[in-house]
C-alpha positions in Angstrom: 88.2 106.9 74.3 86.6 106.0 77.6 88.7 104.0 80.1 86.9 100.7 80.5 86.9 98.7 83.7 88.9 95.5 83.6 87.4 92.2 84.8 89.6 92.0 87.9 88.5 95.3 89.3 84.9 94.8 88.2 84.8 91.6 90.2 86.3 93.2 93.2 83.8 96.1 93.1 80.9 93.7 92.8 81.9 91.3 95.5 83.0 93.9 98.0 79.5 95.3 97.9 78.1 92.1 99.3 78.5 90.7 102.8 82.3 90.7 103.7 83.9 87.3 103.4 85.3 85.6 106.5 88.3 83.9 104.9 90.6 84.9 102.0 92.5 82.6 99.7 94.5 84.8 97.5 95.7 88.0 99.2 98.4 89.4 97.0 100.5 91.2 99.5 102.5 90.5 102.6 101.2 91.1 106.0 100.9 94.8 106.6 102.9 96.5 109.3 101.4 99.1 111.7 102.2 102.8 111.8 103.6 102.4 115.3 106.4 100.3 113.8 107.7 103.4 112.1 107.1 106.1 114.7 110.5 105.9 116.3 112.2 106.7 113.0 109.9 109.6 112.1 110.5 113.2 113.3 107.4 114.5 115.0 108.3 118.0 113.8 108.3 116.8 110.2 106.5 119.3 107.9 103.9 117.8 105.7 104.3 120.7 103.2 105.9 119.6 99.9 107.0 123.1 98.9 110.7 123.2 98.4 110.9 119.5 97.8 111.9 117.9 94.6 109.0 117.2 92.3 110.6 113.8 91.5 110.2 112.7 95.1 112.4 112.8 98.2 116.0 112.3 97.1 116.6 110.0 100.0 113.8 107.7 99.0 114.8 107.7 95.4 118.3 106.6 96.4 116.8 103.8 98.4 114.8 102.7 95.4 118.0 102.5 93.3 119.9 100.7 96.1 117.2 98.0 96.6 117.1 97.5 92.8 120.9 97.1 92.7 121.3 99.9 90.2 124.1 102.5 90.0 122.1 105.2 88.2 121.7 109.0 89.0 119.1 109.6 91.6 117.1 111.6 89.0 116.5 108.4 87.1 113.7 107.7 89.6 110.2 109.3 89.8 108.1 108.6 92.8 104.5 107.9 92.0 101.2 106.8 93.6 102.1 103.1 93.5 103.3 101.1 90.6 99.9 101.3 89.0 100.3 105.1 88.5 103.9 104.6 87.2 102.5 102.2 84.6 99.6 104.6 83.8 102.0 107.5 83.2 104.1 105.4 80.9 101.2 104.2 78.9 99.8 107.7 78.5 103.1 109.2 77.7 104.7 106.7 75.4 101.7 105.3 73.4 99.5 107.0 70.9 96.6 105.8 68.8 97.7 103.3 66.1 100.8 102.2 68.1 101.2 98.6 69.2 102.0 97.3 72.7 103.1 93.7 73.3 102.2 92.1 76.5 102.0 88.6 78.1 98.9 86.5 78.6 98.0 86.0 81.3 99.3 89.3 82.6 98.4 92.4 84.5 95.2 93.7 82.8 96.1 97.4 83.1 97.9 97.1 79.8 94.8 96.1 77.9 92.6 98.7 79.5 95.0 101.5 78.7 95.7 100.3 75.2 92.0 100.4 74.4 91.6 103.8 76.0 94.5 105.2 74.0 93.5 103.6 70.7 96.6 101.4 70.6 96.6 97.8 69.4 97.2 95.2 72.1 99.3 92.2 71.0 99.3 89.3 73.5 102.0 86.6 73.6 100.7 83.5 75.4 102.7 82.1 78.3 103.0 78.3 78.0 101.1 76.7 80.9 102.5 73.2 80.1 106.0 74.6 80.6 105.2 76.3 83.9 103.9 79.5 82.3 107.1 80.1 80.5 107.3 83.2 78.3 109.3 82.6 75.1 111.5 85.6 74.2 111.5 84.5 70.6 107.7 84.6 70.5 107.9 88.2 71.8 110.4 89.0 69.1 108.1 87.5 66.4 105.3 89.7 67.6 107.3 92.9 67.0 106.2 95.0 63.9 107.2 98.5 62.7 104.3 99.9 64.8 105.5 98.3 68.1 106.2 101.0 70.6 106.3 99.2 73.9 106.6 95.7 75.5 105.0 95.5 78.9 105.7 92.6 81.2 105.6 91.6 84.9 108.5 89.9 86.7 107.5 87.7 88.4 104.5 87.3 86.3 101.2 88.5 87.7 99.3 86.2 88.2 101.3 83.0 87.8 104.4 83.8 89.8 106.7 82.6 87.0 110.1 84.4 86.8 111.7 85.6 83.6 115.2 84.0 83.8 118.1 86.4 83.4 119.1 85.0 80.0 115.6 85.6 78.7 115.6 89.1 80.2 118.9 89.8 78.4 117.4 88.6 75.1 114.4 90.9 75.6 116.7 93.8 76.5 118.7 93.2 73.4 115.5 93.2 71.4 114.4 96.5 72.9 117.8 98.0 72.2 118.0 96.9 68.6 114.4 97.9 67.7 114.2 101.0 69.9 111.2 99.7 71.8 110.4 100.7 75.4 110.6 97.6 77.6 108.5 98.2 80.8 108.8 95.6 83.5 106.6 95.8 86.6 108.7 94.3 89.4 106.4 94.8 92.4 107.2 91.4 93.9 110.9 91.8 93.7 112.5 90.4 96.8 110.1 87.5 97.2 111.9 84.9 95.0 111.5 81.2 95.9 113.3 79.5 93.0 116.5 81.5 92.6 118.0 84.9 93.0 116.3 88.2 92.2 116.6 88.9 88.5 118.4 92.1 87.5 116.2 95.2 87.1 115.5 95.9 83.5 116.2 99.6 83.9 119.9 98.7 84.2 120.0 96.4 81.2 119.1 98.8 78.4 118.5 102.5 77.9 115.0 101.5 76.7 114.3 99.5 80.0 111.9 101.0 82.5 111.4 99.4 85.9 108.2 100.1 87.9 107.8 99.0 91.5 106.3 99.9 94.9 106.4 99.1 98.6 102.9 97.6 98.4 103.4 93.9 97.8 106.6 92.5 99.3 106.4 95.0 102.2 102.7 95.0 102.7 102.6 98.9 102.6 99.8 99.1 100.0 98.1 101.9 102.0 101.0 104.3 101.5 100.4 104.4 97.7 104.1 104.9 97.1 105.8 103.5 94.1 108.2 104.5 91.4 109.6 104.2 87.9 113.3 103.9 87.1 114.5 104.9 83.6 117.8 106.1 82.1 116.0 108.6 79.9 115.7 112.1 81.6 113.0 113.0 79.0 110.8 110.0 80.0 111.2 110.9 83.7 110.4 114.6 83.1 107.5 114.0 80.8 106.0 111.5 83.3 106.4 114.0 86.1 104.6 116.7 84.0 101.8 114.3 83.2 101.5 113.4 86.9 101.2 117.0 87.8 98.1 117.2 85.6 96.6 114.1 87.3 97.2 113.1 90.9 99.8 115.8 91.5 101.0 113.4 94.2 103.6 114.6 96.6 102.9 112.2 99.5 105.4 113.6 102.0 104.4 111.4 104.9 104.2 108.3 102.7 107.5 109.0 101.1 109.2 109.4 104.5 107.7 106.1 105.8 108.7 104.4 102.5 112.3 105.7 102.9 112.4 104.2 106.4 111.0 100.9 105.1 113.7 100.7 102.4 116.6 101.3 104.7 118.9 98.2 104.3 118.5 96.8 107.8 114.7 97.4 107.8 114.2 96.1 104.3 116.2 92.9 105.0 114.2 92.2 108.2 110.8 92.9 106.5 111.7 90.7 103.5 112.9 87.9 105.8 109.6 87.9 107.6 107.6 88.1 104.4 109.6 85.3 102.9 109.3 83.1 105.9 105.5 83.5 106.1 105.1 83.3 102.4 107.1 80.1 102.0 105.2 78.4 104.9 101.9 79.3 103.3 103.0 78.3 99.8 104.0 74.9 101.2 100.5 74.7 102.7 98.9 75.6 99.3 101.1 73.2 97.5 100.1 70.3 99.7 96.4 71.4 99.4 96.5 71.4 95.6 98.3 68.1 95.5 95.6 66.5 97.7 92.6 67.9 95.7 91.8 65.8 92.6 90.1 68.8 90.9 93.0 71.2 91.2 96.5 71.4 89.7 99.0 74.2 89.5 102.6 75.2 88.8 103.9 76.5 92.2 105.0 80.2 91.9 108.7 80.8 91.6 108.3 84.3 93.2 105.6 86.5 94.6 102.6 85.6 96.6 100.0 84.5 94.0 99.6 81.7 91.5 97.0 80.1 89.2 95.4 76.8 89.9 93.5 74.9 87.1 90.0 73.6 88.2 88.4 70.5 86.7 84.7 70.2 86.2 83.6 73.8 86.9 84.6 77.2 85.6 86.5 79.3 88.1 84.0 82.1 88.3 81.1 79.8 89.2 83.3 78.3 91.9 84.4 81.7 93.2 80.9 83.1 93.4 79.6 80.0 95.1 82.4 80.3 97.7 81.3 83.9 98.6 77.9 82.6 99.8 77.0 80.8 103.0 78.2 78.4 104.3 81.6 79.2 102.8 81.9 83.0 103.0 85.4 82.7 101.4 87.0 84.9 98.8 89.3 83.9 95.9 89.7 85.5 92.5 88.5 83.7 89.4 90.9 83.2 86.6 88.4 84.9 84.3 89.9 88.2 85.7 92.9 87.2 83.6 91.0 85.7 80.6 91.4 82.1 82.0 87.9 80.8 82.9 89.1 77.4 84.0 91.5 78.7 86.7 91.3 80.3 90.1 93.9 82.6 91.7 95.2 81.5 95.1 97.7 83.3 97.2 99.9 83.2 100.3 99.6 86.8 101.5 97.7 88.6 104.2 99.0 86.9 107.3 96.8 85.3 110.0 94.0 87.8 109.3 93.3 86.0 106.0 92.3 82.8 107.9 93.6 80.8 105.1 93.5 77.4 106.8 89.8 77.8 107.4 89.4 79.1 103.8 91.1 76.0 102.4 88.8 73.7 104.4 85.8 75.5 103.0 87.2 75.4 99.4 87.7 71.7 99.8 84.1 71.2 101.0 82.9 73.3 98.0 85.0 71.2 95.5 83.3 68.1 96.8 79.8 69.4 96.4 79.8 72.0 93.6 79.8 71.3 89.9 
């Protein structure tokens, strides 16, 4: 079956073909560092040939991935991929077949729905409870399981609400996966940017059916490296994903992997996360004050990550977002319709000064006074 485009990417494709916005409210990643920040730690004689290297990825990088996740697993439990999106893609393609069922959250990362339809699997969505701060009920997930359920796919923190799955709920989900023999895939790309408590444990260490995916894109702002990973205790899953990758991207991003290994060194990682946390917390405070002062907006402040959903009164989110793209506003934000929520908008704290978020919020405020 043809892979269909999801609303989020479709909106991005359409709007980026227009005049570029001047301000951005909703960047989803931390401020990006520069190549010069890594040059002192890179060997100028580094060969960019991947012959003789492990097809799983550089061993040093894979160990850093395990270390940052707090996992004591063999290094071959990690496969390096072209971002977390490819890791998820490889798992969907490998572990799901036509007629299977995959349970996911709503709202959630739309890749799961796109891939389920392409494979011929049935997507089962468990709604998050907006009134309870976008909480996901583990018992509701358990009730959605049938004999055909093959996978549960979640994001932690949730993309796009920023709600964390508490450790007790994670353990309940891990127990469910263990009892029923269901793969539990948790995309943890925002791990390290928690605002309301400690980082939850990685699901790959909680059950043999747990698979963690992640990347250096969001919390470290290194989206351009296209370097991510999956962590799984099953050697068969890792090997099969590697083989599938070799028939797709065949990615062996030697330079990107070396830079990612430098970025995940403990001292570098701690410093980068501290900066991202400081900037993110300051901008989230700004967003919180802005939403509180706007009578047409309300939200549950994200518990982690750099994005959240705000409910809009009196106008649908996509009409507002499209109006904001035009003069005199020239400001970008993502409509909630990208996640199946037409009465919301996605706002975020990422991007650094280049996002011009203060100006963007002034323009959004003006639009809310005049549109709708």
